[in-house]
C-alpha positions, 0 to 999 in steps of 0.5 A: 495452542495458539498464543494470546494477545499479551504473548504476540504483543510482547513478541512483537514489541521485542522485535520477534518477527515469528510473533510479528508475522503470526499477528499479521495473519491474525489481522488478515484473516477473514474468520470472525473468532480472529477479528476481536484478537487482532483488534486488541493487538493492534490497540496494544501496539498503537501506542509504540507506532508511528516512528517510521518513515512510510513509503509508497512504491507504485508503477505499472507491471514491468517496471521493475518494482521488486528489483527496486525495492530489493536495492533499495532495501539493501541499501537502507539496511546498509545504512543502518535501517530496519526495513519492512517490505510490505508487497501486495500481490495480485490475486486470482478472481477465479481461483482466489490464488495469489502468486505470492512470488515477491520473496523469490524475486527479493532473494537477497533482501529476503536473508537480510536481518534487519529486512522483513518481507511480507507478501499479501493477496489482494483479493477483492480489498480496496483498489488491490491494496492488501485489506488489512496494509495499513493494520500491518503497518502499525505492527511493523513499527511497533516491532521497531522497523523504521523504515516501511515500504509499501509496494502496489500491483500498479493498478486501478485504485490501488495508488489511491489507497497507498497514498492514504497510508503513506508518507512519501510516494514515489512513482517508478516509470520506464524510459522508451516504453510509451510510458510518458504521455500516459504518466502525464495523462493519469492523475497519479502524477498529482499524488507522486512526491517523486517520479524515478526513472527506472532501468536508467543504464546501458543504451537506455541512458539517453532515453532516461534523461530525455524522459526525465525532462519530459517529465519535469516539463509536465509537472509545471502543469500541475498545481503546487501541493498544499505542503509547498513540496515540489515533485522531483524528478530522478533517474536509477538503475536498480540493477546497477545501483546508481541513483539510489542514494540520490533517492534517498537523500530526497525523501529525507529532505522531504521528511525533514521539510515536512515535518518541521512545518508539522505536514507529516503530523497533519497528514497522518491525521487525516489518513486516520480519519479516511481509514476510520470512514473507509473501515465503517464502509467496508463493514456495513458492506460485509455486514449486508452482504453476510445478512442472512435475509439478503442471502435469501432475497438478493438473487430474486431482487437481481432477477427483477431488476434485470426483467424490468419488473422493479426499478434499481432504486426500489430493489435497494431500498427493499433490500436495506429494509430486509437488512434491518430485519432480525 
């Protein structure tokens, strides 16, 4: 027999990892019977959440995100922090399978009693971010984790979605990989609160220093952030564990600065509003495509539009009208 809402909530508040994992599975479930149960758990955990530092970490595949997160997470637990890593894994659009390999890539951190790693398949969620990552943050905070690391797959709109649920957004880059100009062109530079040149070790140190200078110059082209923060460029080697403490000091400086000016509170309020509206959009879409009338007529309308028998706008209106019928 599965545990009740009260049992799972009590377990989470006591820091029981098994209860936390079961609750997250309920939150991620697409089974409609789990929806009310997971919402009740989130509502009961909400008053006990919000006390963590939420850090988003992104970068193109191959930049070393998993190695960086393991090194950074181990540094934090070594300094008395409780760290939850919400690692979003790419799902296959064909088989719907997921690699879920972050636990094997973070072999040391997964054994750390003060760390919790939760890989989640992205499926067809917003920009590649696990559909329920926002709610999972709430549950992890209620379980006593004071530092939340949210990793993105580094493609599409995933960065925008993660930026909308964290306090600090860290962009990992590589030197000498043709990545510098690409990074300067992308809007992600405007979102980043820090840019970290990873793999700054061995023969790559000189290139890392050059990349650091290039990115620093490029940042001057962007308008200042509303909270007055100036994005900084740092370098590190996740393998050699160098530059990690400097990154954490920078994040603490950011948190102290923005908390003193109430920017963090304002940011989280705006994020809550964004996720309310986003959830409404998602649920309306699910209800529309799940409607029995739409299932019966959608393919017919698509064929009519393709054959030029009806305009896309008229077809859309007819389908929306059908969705309103019992």
